[in-house]
C-alpha positions in Angstrom: -4.6 0.3 -19.0 -3.4 -1.8 -16.1 -2.4 -5.4 -16.8 -3.3 -8.3 -14.5 -1.2 -11.3 -14.0 2.3 -9.8 -13.8 4.9 -10.7 -11.3 6.0 -8.0 -9.0 9.2 -7.8 -7.0 10.7 -5.3 -4.8 13.1 -4.5 -2.0 13.9 -2.1 0.8 16.6 0.6 0.5 19.4 -1.6 1.9 18.2 -4.9 0.3 17.8 -6.7 3.6 14.1 -7.4 2.7 12.8 -8.4 -0.7 9.5 -9.7 -1.9 7.9 -11.4 -4.9 4.2 -11.8 -5.8 2.5 -13.4 -8.8 -0.5 -12.1 -10.7 -0.4 -8.4 -9.7 -2.3 -5.6 -11.4 -0.3 -2.5 -12.4 -2.7 -0.2 -10.6 -1.6 2.1 -7.8 -3.6 4.2 -5.3 -2.8 7.0 -3.0 -3.9 7.3 0.6 -4.1 10.7 2.1 -5.1 9.6 5.6 -3.3 11.2 8.6 -1.7 7.9 9.6 -0.1 7.4 6.2 1.1 11.0 6.0 2.6 10.7 9.5 4.2 7.3 8.6 5.9 8.6 5.4 5.7 12.4 5.6 3.3 12.5 2.6 0.6 10.4 1.1 1.2 6.7 0.8 1.4 5.5 -2.8 0.8 1.8 -3.0 0.3 -1.1 -5.4 -2.6 -3.2 -4.0 -2.2 -7.0 -4.1 -4.4 -9.9 -3.0 -2.6 -13.2 -2.6 0.5 -15.0 -1.3 3.7 -13.0 -1.0 7.2 -14.6 -0.9 9.6 -12.6 1.4 13.3 -13.0 1.7 14.9 -11.5 4.8 11.6 -11.7 6.6 13.6 -11.6 9.9 14.3 -8.0 9.0 10.7 -7.0 8.7 9.2 -4.9 11.6 5.5 -4.8 11.8 3.5 -2.0 13.6 -0.2 -2.6 14.2 -1.4 0.9 13.4 -5.1 0.2 14.0 -7.5 -2.6 14.8 -7.7 -3.5 11.2 -4.3 -2.7 9.7 -0.6 -3.0 10.1 2.4 -1.3 8.5 5.7 -3.0 7.8 9.2 -1.6 7.5 12.8 -2.8 7.2 14.4 -3.0 10.7 17.8 -2.3 9.1 17.2 0.8 6.9 13.7 1.9 8.1 12.2 1.8 4.6 8.4 1.5 4.5 7.5 -1.8 2.8 3.7 -2.3 2.9 0.4 -1.7 4.5 -1.6 -4.9 5.3 -5.3 -5.3 5.9 -5.2 -7.5 9.0 -6.8 -10.9 8.8 -6.6 -10.9 5.0 -4.2 -11.5 2.1 -4.5 -7.8 1.0 -1.3 -5.8 0.9 -0.4 -2.4 -0.5 3.2 -2.3 -1.4 5.0 1.0 -1.2 5.5 1.8 -4.9 9.0 3.1 -4.3 10.1 -0.5 -3.3 9.1 -2.0 -6.7 11.9 -3.2 -8.9 9.9 -2.3 -12.0 7.5 0.6 -12.0 6.9 0.7 -15.8 3.3 0.7 -16.8 1.8 1.7 -13.5 -1.4 3.6 -13.5 -2.8 5.8 -10.7 -6.4 4.6 -10.4 -7.7 5.8 -7.0 -7.2 8.2 -4.2 -8.6 7.4 -0.7 -9.2 9.4 2.5 -9.5 12.4 0.2 -11.3 14.2 3.1 -8.1 14.1 5.2 -5.8 15.5 2.4 -4.2 18.7 3.5 -4.7 21.8 1.3 -0.9 22.2 0.6 -0.9 19.7 -2.2 -3.1 18.4 -5.0 -2.6 15.5 -7.4 -3.4 16.3 -11.0 -4.6 12.8 -12.0 -8.3 12.5 -12.5 -9.2 9.5 -10.4 -12.0 8.5 -8.1 -11.6 10.2 -4.8 -13.1 8.5 -1.8 -13.6 10.0 1.7 -12.4 7.9 4.7 -15.9 6.6 5.3 -16.3 5.6 1.7 -12.9 3.8 1.7 -13.7 2.0 4.9 -17.0 0.8 3.5 -15.3 -0.5 0.4 -12.6 -2.2 2.4 -15.0 -3.9 4.8 -17.7 -4.9 2.3 -18.0 -8.6 2.5 -15.0 -9.1 4.8 -16.9 -9.3 8.0 -14.5 -6.8 9.5 -15.9 -4.2 11.9 -15.0 -0.6 11.6 
């Protein structure tokens, strides 16, 4: 079972960017949307976090606004994917591969399951949301328009 309240930290491949956040759950999700797959050549596996994040090397972070409601960040030095960010909020999804400690992580959700290609399947028995269902969940109560 995922534990709330743990500190997470991570860094890019070259170490030019590092981050730290307090009070994170140990739950990860997988996004199968076409943008995530194009961004990283596969599904995006992320650890969701709501709150303040402390970055070192922030001048090395490149941000790409991938839609009206989200942006994706990467290290400008090594190109490593860092996080997906829901614009106008404090919600981040950190690329799980950037985490310094991945012990105790639990896959709890798959989203944009309707965009998942047929050439792979994940064995974990998780809730699987279509793109429309995921967007409804993301925008519920946020005032964001789809």
